[in-house]
N, C-alpha and C positions, 0 to 999 in steps of 0.2 A: 770181602775186604778184610785185610789183616786187623785183628783186634789185639791191641797192645796193653800191657801192664805198665802204667805210667805213674810218675810222681809229678805233681804240678806245683810250681813255685811262682807266686805273684802276689802283689799287694793292692795296687790302686784299681780304679774302675776300668782302665785301659786293658787289664788282664782278664776281666770277666767274660767278654764274648768268646775268647779262646777256651776257657774252662767250659763254658756252656757248649761250645761246638764239639769239643772232644767227647763230652758226655753223650751228646746227640748222635755222634758218629759210632757209638758203641764201645769206646775204649774204657778200660777199667782204671779208675784213679785210686791207686793204693793209699795216697796220702796227699794232702794239700799243705804246702809250706807257705807261711805268710808272716809279715812283720808282726811283733807283739802289739797288743792293744795299747794305744797311747792317748793322752789327752788331746782334744782338738776343739777348734771353734772358740768363740768368745767365752763361753762358760767352762772351757778346758775340761769337758766331761770326757772320761775314758771311752774311746770309740774303737770298735773293731774295724778292720779293713773291709773294703768292698769285696775282696776275694774271699775273706772269711765268711761274710754274710752269705755269699753265693754257695760256698761249700757246705755250710750248715743247712741251708735250704734243701740241699740234695743229700743230706745225711752223710757226708764224707768226713773222714778222719782229718783233723786239723792239728798241724804242729807249728809252734811259734817259738823256735830257739832264738836266743839272742845272737848266737854266732854258729857258724858251721865249721869253726876252726878246731874245736876240741874233739878228742877221740871218741868220746860217748855219742855226740850228735852224729858223727861221721858213721859209726857202727850202726846206729839206729837207722840211718838212711840206707846204708848198704843192705841191711836185713830185709828191706822191702823188695829186693830182687827185681827192680824195675828194668823194663826194656829201655826206657828213656826217661829223662827228667826234662820237662817242659818249663822253660823259664821265661816269664813275662813281666818285666818291671818289678823284680822281686825286691831289690834294694839291699841285699847282702852279697858280699864278695864270696865266690865259690872257690874254695881251695882245690888243688890238684886232685886230692883223694876224692872229693865229691864229683868233680868233673868226669872222673874215670870210673865211678861206682856203677852207673847204669850200663847195660850191654851196649847200647847205641850212643852213649854219652849224654851230654846236655844240649838241648836244642832251644834256641832263643828266637823270639819274634822281635825284630828291631825296626823302629819306626823311621827308616830312611832307606835310601838306595845306596848301600855301602859300595866303596869306602867313604862316601860323602856323609858327614855328620855322624862319625862315631861319637859315642858319649851320652851324657845324661839328658840333653834337651834338644833332640834332633828336630822335633816338630817345630819348636819355636825358632830355632836357628835357621831353618829352611825358609820360614816366612820372613824373618828379619833380613836375610840376604837377598830377597826377592827372587828366590828359585821359582822357575816356572812349573816345576814338577817335583814330586817326591814319591815315597812309596813305602813298602815294607820288604824286609828281607827275612827269610827263614834261614837261620845259620847254625852251624855246629860250634859250640863255644870252646874256646881255649883259654889260656891264662892271660891273654892280652885284653885290652880294652876294645871290644867289638871287632877283633881282628880275625876271628875264625873263619873257616871256609863257608861259602854260601851254597845252600841247597836250591833255593828258588827266590824269585823276587817278583813283585807286582808294582807297577808305577801308576801314578794318578796325578792329574794336573792340580795345581793349587789355584783356587779361584781368586779373582782380583779383590773380592771382598771377604775372602775366607779369613777367619781367626783361628787361633790355636785350639779353641774348644771345638769348633766344627771339624777341623782337620783331625784332631785327636779322635773324635768319634768315628769318622770315616775310616781312618787307618786301623782302629781297633777291629772293625768288622772285616776289613781287607785281610788283616793279619790272621784272624781266626779262620777265614776261608782258605787262605793259602796254607795254613798249618795242616788242616785236615786233609787237604789234597796232596800235600807233600809228604806227610809223615809215613803213610803206608808204602809209598814208592821208595823212600829211603830204607825202610825196614825190610823190603823185599829185594833190595839190591838193584832196583831199576834206575834209581837216581843216585848219582855220585856227586859229592860236594866239590865245588870248584874254589880254589884259593883266591882270596882277594888280592887286587893290585894295591900296592902301597903308594904309588904315584897318584896324585889327585885326592888323597885322603884329607879330610877336614874333621875338626873336632868340635862337638856341640858341648861346650862347657855349661855347667849348671847355672841357671838363672840367678842373678843377684838383684836384690830390691833397688839398689843404687842405679842400676841400668835402666830403671823405669822412668827416670826423670827425663822429661823432654828437652832436648837441646833445639831451640827454635831456629838456630843458624843452619841446621841441616835442612835438606830439601823437603818438600811436602810429601813426596813419595816415600822417602826414608822414614819420616815421622809416622806416616800412615802404617807402614809395615811394622814399626816398633809397636804401635798401638794394637794392631791385630795380633802380633806375636805374643803380647803380654796380656791378652784377654783369654782366660779369666784370672791369671795370676802372673805377676804381682800387680798388674793394671798400671798403665802409663800415667804419669802425673805431672802437674806443673803447679805454679803458685798464681793465685788471683788475690791481690791485695794482702799478701802474707799468708793466705789460707791455702791448704792443699786443695787442688782441683784435679780429680781423676778424669781421665778421658777414656771412655769405653769404646766409642765408635767415631770414625771420622772419614773424610773423603777428600783426596787431593784434588785441587782445582787448577785448571790450566789458565790462570790469570796472573798477569804481571802487576807488580806494585813496587813502590820505592820506599815503603814503610820499613821501620826497624823490625827485625825478626821478633815475633812474640806479640806484635801490636794487633789489637782487635780491630779489624777493618770494618766489619759490619756485624751487628747483633740485632736481628729482627725475626720476623715470623718464619724466615727460611732457615734460621739457625745462626751459628757464630762462625765468622770467617776470620782466620788469623794469618797474618803474614809470616812467612818462613824464609829461610835462606835462598830458596829457589821455589817460587810459586806461592800459592796460598792453600791453607787447609780449612775445610769446612768441618766443624765439630758437630757431631750428630747426637751424641749421648754422653752426658757429663755427670759429675757427682762431687759436691762439696763434702768435706770431711764431716762425719756424723750424720750426714743426710742420705736420702735414697738417691739412686741414680735416676736421671730424668732425661727426657728429650731436650736437646738444646733450645728449641724454641719455647718450651715451657720455662726452662731456666731464664731466658731472656725476659720473660714476663715478670719474674720476681727479682731480677738483678739488673742494674744499669751498668753495663761493662763496655759499651762502644768506646774505643779509644784507649781502654786499659792495655797495659803491657804484661802479658803473661810471663811468668818466670821471674818477674821483678820481686825483690824482697819487700817492697812496701806496697 
C-alpha cells in the first residue's frame, strides 16, 4: 500500500479516530495542526485539544498557529513537502496558498452525504430534520464551504433513538475507515474526484443556544428530534415554575389529548408525559439548573409537577 507523507489538521474528538487510523495504516505524519490551547469547563482551565493529546501520545510534531493567513505560517507548512493535508474539523479557514501547498491538495472528512448539510453542524441538523440516513464524505477541499469534489462516501441509517453524541461517534469511525481506504486509491490515480451537484444542497448552520428552547406547540416528533440533536450540547431546555429544566432524553407518544401544549399530563413511576402541538412527549431524563441529570421517574419522586405547564414564566 502507498505510504504517504501527510499533514494532519484537526481539533475535537471527532478527528482523533482519523489520526489514529492514518498512523495504523503506516502513513508518516510530518506535523499535526490543531487549535491553540484555550480555557474550557467551569474552572476555565487552559486545555489542549483532543487531537493534540493524541498527537503527543504518539510523539508527533504539533503546530498551533492562530491563523494560516500569514506568509510565515504558510511557508512553514509548505516546507513540510506533504503529499496531502488531511483536515478533520480543524476550525481554521484554509487560504488558497495552503489548499495548494500539498502535492495532492487538502482532503477533508465531512459528516454528511454532500451536498446535503454543508457547513458547521451536519450531524445535528440531520437529526433535527428527521433524515432517515446520513454518512461521511471524503472530499477534496476548495475555497468554498464544503463544495469541493467528492472522492468517496459511506452512508448509515439514523436510529429512531439516536442522539448527536452517538451519531458523532459512529461517523468518526466510519470517516476514519473511509479515509484510509480512499487515500491510497486517490494517490495512485485509481480514484478520481467527482464534482458535487449544487441542486439539493442544504446548509448546516452553527448551533445557537437560543435554538435549544423547546416550543411545545411543535409536534412531539419534532421536539424529540430537537432533544436528540442537542444532546450533548447545548441541551434542549424549557421552564418549570420559572426554573430552567433541561431535557436530555424523551420519547414521542402516539396519544391524543386536548390539553394546552406544555401541560404535564402525567407524572408518575413511568415518567413525565407532556402535551405538545401534536401528540404527547414522554420525558425520560431531565435536569434542573444546578442539579444532576436524573431519570424522570426519580424526578417525579422529588417534585410535584402534574398539571404544571412547561415553558410558562411562572
